[in-house]
C-alpha positions in Angstrom: 160.5 141.8 94.6 163.9 143.5 94.8 165.1 145.7 97.6 163.5 143.9 100.5 159.8 144.0 101.5 157.4 143.6 104.4 158.9 140.3 105.5 162.4 140.9 104.3 164.1 144.2 105.3 167.4 143.4 103.6 167.6 145.4 100.3 170.3 143.1 99.0 168.1 140.0 99.1 165.5 138.7 96.7 162.0 138.2 98.1 159.6 136.1 96.0 155.8 136.2 96.3 153.5 133.4 95.0 151.7 135.9 92.6 155.0 136.7 90.9 156.0 133.2 90.1 155.6 131.3 86.8 153.7 128.0 87.2 155.2 124.9 85.5 152.3 122.8 86.6 149.2 123.3 88.8 150.0 124.3 92.4 153.8 124.2 91.9 155.6 127.5 92.0 159.1 127.8 90.5 161.5 130.1 92.3 164.3 131.6 90.1 167.7 131.3 91.7 169.6 134.6 90.9 172.3 134.4 93.6 172.6 131.5 96.1 172.9 133.9 99.0 170.1 136.1 97.8 167.3 133.5 97.9 164.9 133.5 100.9 161.9 131.3 100.9 159.5 132.6 103.5 157.7 129.9 105.6 154.8 132.3 106.0 154.3 132.4 102.2 155.3 128.8 101.5 154.3 126.5 104.4 156.4 123.4 103.9 154.7 120.3 102.6 157.0 118.2 104.7 159.1 119.2 107.7 162.4 120.5 106.5 161.4 121.1 102.9 162.4 124.8 102.9 165.7 123.9 104.5 166.4 121.2 102.0 165.7 123.7 99.2 168.1 126.2 100.6 170.8 123.6 101.1 170.6 122.8 97.4 170.8 126.4 96.2 174.6 126.4 95.5 174.0 123.4 93.2 171.1 125.1 91.4 172.6 128.4 90.2 170.8 129.4 87.0 168.1 126.9 87.5 164.6 126.9 89.1 163.6 125.5 92.5 160.1 124.0 92.9 158.1 124.9 96.0 155.0 122.8 96.7 151.7 124.6 97.3 148.0 123.9 97.1 146.6 120.4 96.7 150.1 118.8 96.5 150.9 120.1 100.0 147.6 118.5 101.3 148.6 115.2 99.8 152.0 115.4 101.4 150.4 116.2 104.7 148.1 113.2 104.4 151.0 111.0 103.6 153.0 112.3 106.6 150.0 111.7 108.8 149.7 108.1 107.5 153.4 107.6 108.0 153.3 108.9 111.6 150.3 106.8 112.4 152.1 103.7 111.1 155.2 104.4 113.3 153.0 104.9 116.4 151.2 101.6 115.7 154.4 99.8 114.9 156.3 100.9 118.0 153.2 100.3 120.1 152.9 96.7 118.9 156.6 96.1 119.4 156.4 97.3 123.0 153.2 95.3 123.6 154.8 92.1 122.4 157.7 92.8 124.9 155.0 93.1 127.6 156.1 96.7 128.1 152.4 97.8 128.5 153.1 101.1 130.2 155.3 102.3 127.4 153.1 100.8 124.7 149.9 102.4 125.7 150.4 106.0 124.5 151.7 104.8 121.1 148.6 102.6 120.7 146.3 105.4 121.9 147.6 107.9 119.5 147.9 105.4 116.6 144.2 104.7 117.0 143.2 108.4 117.2 145.3 109.5 114.2 144.1 106.5 112.2 140.5 107.5 113.0 141.2 110.9 111.5 142.7 109.3 108.4 139.7 107.0 107.9 137.3 109.9 108.2 138.7 111.0 104.8 138.2 107.6 103.2 138.0 103.9 104.3 141.3 103.1 102.6 143.3 106.0 104.0 144.4 104.3 107.1 145.0 100.9 108.8 142.5 98.3 109.9 140.5 100.1 112.7 139.5 96.8 114.3 143.1 95.7 114.7 144.2 99.0 116.3 141.1 98.9 118.5 142.0 95.4 119.7 145.5 96.2 120.8 144.5 99.5 122.4 141.9 97.6 124.4 144.1 94.7 125.2 146.9 97.0 126.5 144.5 98.8 128.8 143.2 95.4 130.1 146.8 94.2 130.7 147.6 97.4 132.6 144.4 97.1 134.7 145.3 93.5 135.6 148.8 94.4 136.5 147.7 97.4 138.7 145.1 95.2 140.4 147.8 92.6 141.2 150.0 95.3 142.7 147.1 96.5 144.9 146.4 92.9 146.1 150.0 92.6 147.2 149.3 94.9 150.2 152.7 96.4 150.0 152.5 100.2 150.3 154.9 100.9 147.5 153.3 98.5 145.1 149.8 99.6 146.0 150.8 103.2 145.2 152.4 102.1 142.0 149.3 100.2 141.0 147.0 103.1 141.8 149.4 105.5 139.9 149.1 103.3 136.8 145.3 103.5 137.0 145.1 107.2 137.8 147.7 108.4 135.3 147.2 105.9 132.4 144.1 103.8 132.5 141.4 106.1 133.8 142.2 109.0 131.5 141.9 106.6 128.5 138.5 105.1 129.4 136.5 108.0 127.8 138.2 107.1 124.5 136.7 103.6 124.8 133.3 104.9 125.9 132.8 107.7 123.4 131.8 105.3 120.6 129.1 103.1 122.1 128.8 101.2 118.8 132.1 99.5 119.7 130.6 96.9 122.1 133.9 95.2 122.9 135.4 98.5 124.3 132.4 99.1 126.5 132.6 95.5 127.8 136.3 95.9 128.5 135.6 99.1 130.6 133.0 97.2 132.6 135.5 94.3 133.2 138.0 96.8 134.6 135.4 98.4 136.9 134.1 95.0 138.1 137.7 93.9 139.0 138.1 96.8 141.4 134.5 96.8 142.7 135.1 93.1 143.7 137.4 94.3 146.5 134.5 96.0 148.2 133.4 93.9 151.2 136.7 92.1 151.3 138.7 92.2 154.5 141.7 94.5 154.1 143.8 96.9 156.1 142.3 100.3 156.9 144.8 102.2 154.8 144.0 100.0 151.7 140.3 100.5 152.3 140.9 104.2 152.4 142.9 104.3 149.2 140.3 102.1 147.4 137.4 104.3 148.6 139.3 107.3 147.2 140.1 105.7 143.9 136.8 104.0 143.0 134.8 107.2 142.2 137.4 108.2 139.7 137.1 104.8 137.9 133.3 104.7 138.1 132.4 108.3 137.4 134.5 108.9 134.3 132.3 110.2 131.5 132.8 110.3 127.8 134.2 113.8 128.1 137.9 113.7 127.0 139.9 116.0 129.3 143.4 117.4 128.7 145.6 114.6 127.5 149.3 114.1 127.5 151.4 115.0 124.5 152.1 112.2 122.0 155.4 110.4 122.2 158.2 111.8 120.1 158.8 109.6 117.0 162.2 108.5 115.8 163.2 109.0 112.2 163.1 106.0 109.8 163.9 105.7 106.1 161.1 104.3 104.0 162.9 101.0 103.7 163.6 100.8 107.5 159.9 101.5 108.2 158.8 98.9 105.7 161.0 96.2 107.1 160.1 96.8 110.7 156.4 97.1 110.0 156.5 93.9 108.0 158.3 92.1 110.8 155.8 93.1 113.5 152.8 92.3 111.3 154.2 88.9 110.5 154.7 88.2 114.2 151.0 89.1 114.8 149.9 86.4 112.4 151.8 83.8 114.6 150.2 85.1 117.8 146.8 83.6 118.7 144.1 86.2 119.4 142.2 86.0 122.6 138.9 87.0 120.9 138.3 90.2 122.9 
């Protein structure tokens, strides 16, 4: 459409609608390049298959004068989105495992939590669309158990600052994640892990401790014991760094090989 349009008010620019484009193959529209500065690909009309696709196309316009630019639409875009989801899930899992192996459990938890959730969405589309669910479940569960153990140790120290740090770990990280373990009762190991965490804190009841510790424990226990399977507002996923395909492959291979040398505890 020349002379502007509903999304492009500049009469000197070319606006291209999907219905006006010749198709070279199913779901791929070719955009004719008349003048480099006159091409505008609307993100409303052509949602990018991958982040930055439209920008990449525009950046190549000067080199494509007189040629055609392909814009992905339809099923191809869905395949790209699925691949992007798989790639992001892989990065979450990889970083989570790397941090777990460094015993940086606080930092590792959110990566492992989101890796499991995104992987579950992938597997809902087919059993070979994602990673081994049992493996992700194992490290998500182990990370929560490690954090619970660390927080309990801080509480046992009796030092006000460390007690507060321990309860902060529980309130901000562990307790909000417990519904994720309880929502699927078929995963018996997750349910057992939650009961182990609760039993650890309930074991302090009846023990002699200072009044301020008793008060903090009394305030905390209902939050731990009464959490249901209702998933409340959760924090945003961590921002992911950018990796080339080769970099991602090498790092993922390295961390997976290291797992094969690490004995599992069976939980």
